[in-house]
C-alpha positions in Angstrom: 0.0 0.0 0.0 1.3 3.4 -0.9 1.6 6.5 1.4 -1.7 8.0 0.4 -3.5 4.7 0.8 -2.1 4.4 4.4 -3.2 7.9 5.2 -6.7 7.1 3.9 -6.9 4.4 6.5 -5.0 6.1 9.4 -6.8 9.5 9.3 -10.4 8.1 9.6 -9.3 5.8 12.4 -7.5 8.5 14.3 -10.6 10.8 14.6 -12.9 8.3 16.4 -10.0 7.1 18.5 -9.4 10.7 19.6 -13.1 11.1 20.4 -13.1 7.9 22.5 -10.1 9.3 24.4 -11.9 12.6 25.0 -15.1 10.8 26.3 -13.2 8.5 28.6 -11.2 11.5 29.9 -14.3 13.4 30.7 -15.9 10.4 32.4 -12.8 10.0 34.6 -12.3 13.8 35.2 -15.9 14.4 36.3 -16.1 11.1 38.1 -19.3 10.1 36.3 -20.8 7.0 37.8 -21.2 4.3 35.2 -21.3 0.5 35.5 -18.1 -1.3 34.9 -16.0 1.8 35.6 -12.7 -0.1 35.6 -13.3 -0.9 32.0 -13.3 2.8 31.2 -9.8 3.1 32.6 -8.6 0.1 30.6 -10.1 1.5 27.4 -8.6 4.9 28.1 -5.1 3.4 28.6 -5.1 1.1 25.6 -6.7 3.6 23.3 -4.0 6.1 24.4 -1.3 3.7 23.3 -3.2 3.1 20.0 -3.4 6.9 19.4 0.3 7.3 20.0 1.0 4.8 17.3 -1.4 6.4 14.9 0.0 9.8 15.5 3.6 8.6 14.9 2.5 6.9 11.7 0.6 10.0 10.7 3.6 12.3 11.2 6.0 9.9 9.5 3.7 9.7 6.4 3.3 13.5 6.3 7.0 14.3 7.1 7.6 15.7 3.6 4.8 18.3 4.2 6.1 19.0 7.7 9.6 19.7 6.4 8.3 21.8 3.5 6.1 23.9 5.8 8.0 24.3 9.0 11.6 23.9 8.1 11.9 26.1 5.0 15.3 27.4 4.2 15.5 31.1 4.6 16.6 32.8 1.4 19.4 35.2 1.9 18.9 38.8 0.7 21.9 40.2 -1.1 
């Protein structure tokens, strides 16, 4: 699979994973009472590791754009 194909898979997976992380964070922060609360902590931890992997892959696949955008060579004025 080429770079664009991988990004077409990673990007749509990254968004719901991020939303799940936000929801579990809010549940834990506000101490919302739900059944099976320890499961929320497990989901939060494993999803966090999953997101880290997705973010690393996303940055690696977009590294050319990152370099071109943020590490431009400054042209010297003569």
